[in-house]
Structure formats: structure tokens, C-alpha cells
N, C-alpha and C positions, 0 to 999 in steps of 0.2 A: 509434467507436472504433478505438484506434490498434489491429497490429498487433501491437506489445510487450506492450500490455495481457492482447491476446488469448491470447499464445504463452505468457507467464508463467500464464495462469487453465489452460495445458491441460498447461502442465510441471509445472506444481500436481501436480494430479489423476495426470498418471503418476507422480509421481515419491514423492508422498504414499502412492497409495493403491493403484497397478500398470497396466499397460498395457494391459489387460484394463478394467480399469475406467476405462478412459479413454475404449477402443471403443465403450464400451453408451451412457456419455456421448455421444458423439460420435451412435451410432447412433439414441440417440431424443431428442437435439436436433435432428436430419436436417443437423449437423455433415459426417459422413459427405457423405452426398448433394449437399451442395453446393457442398465444395471437395474432394472426394478424403479419402484414408487419411490422408494426411500434415497436416490438419487447414490451420491457421491459418498463415499468414509473414509472419515478425516487422514489416517494411516494407510492408505495406500497411495500409488504413484498410475497415472491416468496421460493416456496419451495426449499431447497438447493443443492437438486437432479438438478434443471433445473440448475443451477452454475455449477455445474459438470458436464453437459453432453454438454452445452458449449463449457468449457476448454476444454474437452476432445473430440469434434468437430475440433476445432481449433489447436490441437494436431498432431490428427488424416492428417486434411487437409493443412498443412500449411508443413506439416513433419518438426515440430520444435521440441525438446524437452519441457517439460512440466516444470523444474524448469526454464529452459531459458525465456522460455513464460509469466512466472506468473514474472521474476526480469524486462521484460521487463515493464510490466503490471505497474508495480511500477513505473518506473521512469517517464512514462506518465504520474502517474499522476503528478506529481508534473512538468513535463516540457512541458508542452502541453499547449494551451495557453486557452482551454475549461475546463482545471482543475485547473486554477487560486484563485476560491477561499477555496481551498483546501493547497495550495501552501502558501496561506497567511496564516491559521488555521494552518499552521506548523511553518511557521515563526514567529510566534505570542514564539513561546518556548522561545525565547534567542535572545541577539544578535553577535551569534557566536556556532559554530555547537556542538562547547564542550556544553555549555548554551541547546542547544537545545536538548543534549541527557539525559543531566540530568533531562530536564521538559518532559523524553516521560510517567513517572509513573501517569501525571499527561494528560496525552490523552483523557482517556474515561473520564473524568469528563467535561474538554473541547466539546468533542465530542456532548456528551448530552446537554450540554449548546446552541448547534447549531440544533441537531438533536436530541430528546430523545430517539426514539425509535432505535436509531443506536445501534446494540451491534457490539465493535470492542474487539478482546482477550485481556488478559491481557498482559500488558506490564512490564517489569520491568529489570530498567536496573540497574549494578553495577559494580564499579573498580575491571580492572583485575590487573594491575599494574600501571606505568606514562605514559598517556597518551593512556592506553588499555584498551576497557570495555567489559561487554556483555550483551547483549540482551537478556528474556528472553523473548517469546512470546506463550503464555500457551492458551490453550483454542479455537483458530481460525481454521477455516477453511485448509484444509489441502492444504501444499504448502503456508498458508501468510507469511513463513519464507520468502519465496526466491520473493514474492511480496516488503516486507519490506527493503528487500537488494536494491530491485528497488529504493524504497525511501530516505533509507539512501544515497544508490551512486548520488542521483537529488539532493537530499540536499547538502551533501558534496557539490559539487560543485555549485550551487547555493548560497551558504557562501563563499567560493573560498577556500577550506578548501583542504586539501589534505591527504588521508583516504582510506585506505586501511581495506574492508570490508570478512568476510568469514562466510559462511555457513555451521555452525557446525553439520548438522542431528537433531536428534529430540531425547528425553526421556520421560519415565514418569512424570509426577510433579501435583500435587493440581495446582484447579484455587484460585482467590483471595475468594469466596466462601468456601473451604474446599471440595470441586467434583472434584471428578478426570478432567485428564486431557490429554493431551500431547503437551509438550512445543517442540517450536524449536526454538534453538541457533543461535547465528549469533555474532561474534566477531567483532569488531570493535577498529582500530588501529586509532589514530589521530597524522598524522606523520608535520603536518602541519599547525595551523587552518585558517592561511592566507596566506595562497600558492599565492595565485592569485585574484583580486578583488572580482569577484563571480559577483549577478545578484544583481540592485540595489530595494531595500527596507526599507522602513525608517518604524519602530516602530509608532515614534509620529504622522507622518504625518497619517498613515494609522488609526490610532485610532481617529483620530480626523474626520476622512472622516466616 
């Protein structure tokens, strides 16, 4: 797992629940013994098992359901000021939340421009009716779909859209390169794309900076 992902997970636990909680999670998961007190480095890569051990330790010590914790992580990735670069990257997907949804197929390519060795799951958006969509996330780490639900919920609020999201479970599916994988399905219903004002974001201004 790329260090950016692990560092974001570390920051989430520390910012949302406190440094003491992160210390306990790091100790319980073995991160402190392996990596030292500072934890993960953003530009290194780590075994996926380390990421899983941190999530399992957080679920145990916080007594939170795994799915709920991962969804909160997704919300944090968009809403916390520390994660502003990720918010900007995603908001460049379009001027409305619906535009953003149609841009998800291109997210891998855009992320590779910023971080070439960052491996994201395959994302495919399809229409499921009027203002209704199905997002398929294939080949990601276990529970990535719940992280994506949190990201989508926070971005809908960021855009000012009224949206209903539903994690619809998993199914077997091939990745874009033809290799077998597991897909998580997310139902998205856009009830009002301009429900409230949302957070300020100017594409032209941001691009010029």
C-alpha cells in the first residue's frame, strides 16, 4: 500500500480521535515496533498487511464497526483541511456533482499524473435511471467501497448536492486489465444537484494558481 494512503489513515485516527488513540493503535498493530514513533512515511510503500493491521486495531480499540470507520475515513479525506490537495484534485472533475461522477472513470489517470506509483482501484460509473448511478469499484483493498461512500457523501455536500448513497455489497468481477478481482457496488441517487450553496471552489482560479 502506498505511504500516502497509510499516512492519511494515520492522520485520520490522530485528528479524529486524538494522538493518544493513534499511539495505542500503533502499539497494538505493531506499527511502532516496526516503523518507530513517527509511523508511516508518505512517499514509501508498505505491505498491505500493515494497513490491515492498523484498521483492525482501530476497530477493536475504538469499538466501532469497520464499515462505519472506513466511511468516516472517506469523509475525512475530503472535509479536513489537512486533505485539501485531495479535495482540489477531485473537484477538478467538474463544476457539478453529476459532472464529477462522470469523471470518475478518469480518476486513475489524473491521480497517476500527481503520484505515478499510486495504485487506485478501477472505478466505473454507469447510469441506472434518471439521476441514478451505479459506481463499481474493482480490485481495491477490502472495504474501499465504504471509504468511497464517505468520499462521495463529503463531496456531495461540498458541491451542495442532495444525494442518497447505498453500499450494495460485493461481487466477483474482472479488473480493467482482465485479471479477476472483487467489485464493491455503490448506488447513487442525485435528488437535487443544487440543494444548497456548497463550499467555494473556482476551477479557473485554482487552475491559474
